N, C-alpha and C positions, 0 to 999 in steps of 0.2 A: 724691611717692615714690609708685609704683605700688601696687595692692592685693597684687600677686605678689612685691613686695621687703620683705623683713623689716626692721623697724626695726634699727638698730645696738644691740648689747647695752649694758648700762649700763658707764659708763666704769670704775666700781670692780670690776666683773667683769671686763673686759678687762684691767685692771692686775694683777689676781689671777692670770688665766691666764697672762699674759706672764711674771709672776714664777714661777709654777709651771714653766712651760717652760724658762725660763731655767736654774732649778735642775737640772732634768733634764740640760740641756746642760752644765752645769758638770760633772756626775758622767760625761756622756759624755766630756769631755776629761780628766778626772782618769784615766780608765781607758785613755785613748789615750796617755797623756805619761808615765805610770810608768816607761816603759822608759827614757827619758832620763838620769835620775840612776842607773840600774842597769847603765848600759853596762859599766863595770869590773868589778862583782861577776859578772855573767852571763859576760862574756867569760872570765873566770879560771875559772869553773866548769864552762862548757860548751864551752869551746875553740875559740870562734867568731871571726870577724874583725870590723872595724866594719862592712863592707858586708854581711855575713851578718846581723848584728844589724839593721841599717836595714832589711832585708827585712821584719822583724817589725814594724817601725812602719809600712812602706810596703805592699808587694806583698801580704804575709798579711792585712793588715786591709782594704787599699783594694779588692781584686778583688770580694769577696763584698759589702762595703759599698756599692759603686757599682752593680753589676749588679742585685743585689736591690732597691736604690734606684729602679731603672727599672720592674721588674716583678718580683713582685707588688707591691711595696710602693707605688709610684706609682698602679698601678691602684687599690688599696684606698683609698689616701688621697683619690682624686678621687671615688670612689663610696660607701665606707664609713665607718665609725665612726673618726675620726683619732685621737680621744683614746684609744680602747681599743688601737687599733695601736700608738701610742707607748708607752703603758704597758706592753704586752706586751714591747714592744723593750728598754725599761729594765731589766726584769727580767732578761730574756735576757742581755744584755751584763754586767749585774753578775754573774750567775752566771757567766759564762764568763771574768770577771776573777778571781774567787774561784779557778777551776779552774787558771788561770795559775799560782796558788800552790801547786799539787799536782803538776805535771807535773816531770819530772827530765831531758828531753832537749830538744835543739833542735826536734826534729821535733814532739814533743808540745806546745812552746810555739808552733809555728807553726800547729798546727792550733786550739789554744786562741784565739790571736789571730784566725784566721779567724772563730770563734765569735763574738767581741766585734764583729767587723765586721758579721756578720748581724744582731746585734740593734741596733747604732748606725744600720744603714740605714733603720731606720722613723722615727726622730725628725724630722730636718731638714724632709724633704716634708711630713710631717704638721703640724709646727709653723707652717711658713710659710703653708700654706694656711689652717690655723686662724686665725692673727693677721690675714691679710687679710680674714677675715670678723670679726673682733672689732672691728677698728681702722680708721677712716675713712682715706683717702688723706693726709689733711693731717697726720696724727699717725704714719703707718705708718713712717717712717724711723726716728724715734727708738723706735719699738716694736720694729722688726726689730733695730735697733741694742742695745737693752737685751737681747733674746734673745740676741744674738750675743755679748755681754759673758760669756756662759758659757764660751766658749772660754778667755778670758784668766784668768778667775776659777779655772776649772778646773785650767789648766796650772800657775797660781801655787801653787794648793793641792797638786797632785801633785808639783810640785819641793820643796816645804818639808818634807811628810811623807815623801817618799822620801828626802830629804836627812838627816832626823832618823834614818830607818830605817838607812841605810847607815852612818851615823856611829856608831850604837849596836851593830850586828849584822852589818854588811856582810861583814865579813871572818870570820865564825864559819861554819865548814863546816856543821855540823848541829846543829840543837837538837831537843828532843823535847819536844811539845806535848801536853797530854791530849785525848784524842779524836781527834786529827789525826795524831799521830805524827811522824816526821822531817820537819823544816822546815829548809831552807837559808836563809841570812841573806838572799838577794835575794828569797826568795818572801813574805817577812813583808810587804812593801808590798801585794802583790796581796791577800793574806789580810785586810789591815786596810782596805784601800779599795774592795775590790769588794762585799761584803754591804749596806753602807749604801745603795747605789742600790736595793736590792729594795724599801727603805721609800719610797723617791722615787715608784716605780712605783705605790705604793697611794695616795699623796697624789695623784699625776696624775689617778686615777680620781675625784677629787672636782670636778675641772673639768667643767664643761658643754660638750658639744659644740655649737659654734655653728650656728646656721642658715646654709646657704649663701647667698650674695646672690643668686643666680638659681637657686632651688631648681628641681631637676628638670632643669637644663641639662646635668648630666653623663651623664644616661641616653643611652646609645647612644655615648658618646665612645669612640674608640679611639686607639691610639697613632698611627695613621696620621693622624688629624687634628693630632696634636702635631708630627710631621715635617712635614705640610704647612704648618702655621703658621712652624715654625722655617726651613723652606727659602723661603716666601714673604717672610720679613723676615730673611734671612740676614744683611744689613748689619747689624742689630742683633744677633740672637741668637748668630751665629757669632762676631763680633768680641768681644762683651762674654763670652761663655763662654771663649774663648781668652785674653782679657787677665785674667781673673779667675784662670784656671788658672795663668797666669804669676806673678801676686801669691800664689797660694796656695803654689806651689812653693817661690817664695822664703821665704815666712813658715815652711813647715815645715822647710827647711834651716836657717834661723836657731834657730827655736824647739827643734829636737831636738838640735843640736850646741852650743849654748852651753856647757851643762854640761860636756861632755868639753873642749872648748876652755879654759875657765876651769880646769879640774883639771890639763891637761896643760902648757899654755902659761905660766900665771899662777900655778900651784903652790897655787891655793886649796883648803881642805879642802873635802869634802862638805858640812859645815855652813856654811861660809862661802858657798858657792855656793848652797845652798839659800835661805839668807836674804838674800842680795842679789839674785839673779836672780828667785827665787820672788816676793817683794813687789813687784818692779819691774815684773813680768809682770802681776801681780794688779791694780797701780794704773794703771801707764802703758797697758797693753792694753787694760784697761776703759774707761779715759777716752777712749783714742783712737776705739775703734768707737763709743761714745756720742756724742762730739763730730762724728765724721763723720757720723751718723745726722742729727744736730740741725743741723748746717750745712746738710744737702741740703735738710732740710724748710724753714729760713730762706730759704736761695736760691730754693727753688721758690716760696714764698710772695711773694717779691718779683719773681716773673716769669721766672726762668731755667728754660726748658723742659728743659734738659739738665743740671740742677742736680746730680742724683746723680753722672752721668758726670764732671762737673768736679772733685767730691771726689775720685772715684778717680784721676783723671789727675794732679792735683796730688801724691797720695801716691806714684803711681808714679814721677814724675820725682825724688821726694827720696829713694826708696828705696836704690837703688844707693850713693850715697856716703856713706849713713850705715852700712850693712853693711860696705863696705871699710874706714871709718874704725873701727868697733867691731871687727873681726876682725884688723886689721892693727897696730895701736898695741900696744907692749910695755910699756906700765906698766898694772898691775894695776887700780889705782884710776881711772884714765882709761877703761879698758876697760869697768868696771862702769858708770862714770858714762854713758857713751855707750849703755848699754842702754836707758836711760829714753827720749830721742827716737826710738832705733830702734824699740823695741816699740810706741810710740805711732803712728808713722807705718805700721807694718806692720799695725796693727789699723784705721787710719782709713778705710779704704775699703770694708770688708766689710758694714757695715750698710746703707751707701748702694748697695751692688751688688744685696743682696738686694731692698730697696726698688724699685730700677730695673726688675728683673725682674718683680715682682708688678705694678708700676705699668701696664704694658703688655700684660700676658698676660690674655687672658679667663678669668674665674673657672672656668669647667668644665675649663679646661686647667692651672691653675696647679700642682696637686700635681705631675701628671706632667711638665709642663715644668720644674718645680724638680728632679724626679728625673733628669732627662736633663741639666740643667745641672750637678747635682751629680756624675752619673757622670763627666762629663768633667773638672770641677775637681779630682775627688778621685783620679782615676786618675792625672792629671798630677801634681797638687799633693801629696797624700799619697802616691800610690803611688810617686813619682819623687824628691820634694824631698830627703828625708834620704838616699835612696840616690844621688841624682846627686852629692851633696858628697861622701860617701865613696867614690864609684867615682873621681872625682878624686884625692883623698888615697891611697887603697888601691891603685887598679890603674895610675893615671897617674904618681903622684909617689912610690909604694911608701913611703909615710911617714905613720903615723897621727898623728904630732905635726903635721902639716900640714893637719888637718881644718878649719882656719880658713881656709887658702887654698881648698880646695874649696868651703866656703860663700861665699867672695869671687867665685869663678868663676861660680858659679850666679847669684849676684845680678847681676853685671856683665852676664850675657847676658839674663837672663829679665826685669829691671825695664824696661829700655829697651823690649824687645818689648811687655811689657804697656801701656806707656805710648802706643806706636804704634798697637796694636790699640783701646784704649779711644777714642783720638781718632777713629779710623775709623769707630766705632759712634756717633758724637755725632749726625750728620746723621739718621739713621734714627731714631733715639730721640727727637728733638727733634719728628719728624713723627708718630711713634706716639703720643707723650703729647699731642700737639694733637687727636689723632683720638680717643683715649680720653677726653679731657675734653669733647669735643662731642656 
């Protein structure tokens, strides 16, 4: 190790940092996913369609989330204090989630969701870069998989808590709370789940900002350098980013519309949905992303130079058949049972995908490259995933009861396309990993 290269942080410190970042990510997805269980109450109160509601989960959130993630957030994460950036973002999105619980119109909710997206834009680019400086490459896949478990833990918690709220107060038109005033039933979930995230932002401030592995190398780095790198290695970056976008689009369509599909087609109660789908997402999703990262690490240790992309490819190939089965069966018990393998497979590729990006991207470009990567996959995946499915059912089929057909159509198109794109990225990735190791 050269004198200019700092030693890796102690393993216990790295584990703690990954844990705190994962908890922040849990709250990120809690605040994103609240809407999924509130489709019915919000539609009834505000008089909106499935498609209009999906925009709150997609377009309103994704535009600011992705654009700010590239600049100025990516710029700051490559050159400034990443921990402080992430902590400020956690506080902001938690505050804006609570504000969602005070608005009384579709326009107000749309603006508040934009605010949530602004806050959440900070976490992933900063966290990816920090973890890459905390954890050596041999353990990075499982570390990023552990961080990304926050997605599935957060969704599971959001589904269970909002399910309890909908069951208890979802149909109450107006309540009166001390100091707050009038509160509608669907607003309660936002008011319960938003404020605790502010405490997480304080906890995040106790994590040490890690030394950059090539200290000083970020000086003078421009986005032009990122674009040049991505154009020069388009065979990897373009195919990987577009392939992950298709996986993300499918995941978001599945995750957001499962509750509505179970409620409408299988006549489950909100509580039944919450405590079937929620725990399955919590367990199967978390195990899937962790297993994918661990398998990628094992295959890499065994000498497979494209281990991470192999994990992603196998997931993409299995995805469409599982989505079609889960959303087309007419037996409620079987539909719920199929959620376990489906959610395991939807989560399986994402830890490996994050590791692949960090593996071959120079340190000085990591945060901003991650930000560009997230811009594309979130505009396509978050921005269009739930809306694409509701566009099929609302606009093409004119029947909200057929939201399951909308999700099926999205998966049938996007998952095979993801597999093809990831396969195309493999030769360039193999070459880049060999170059990075030399």
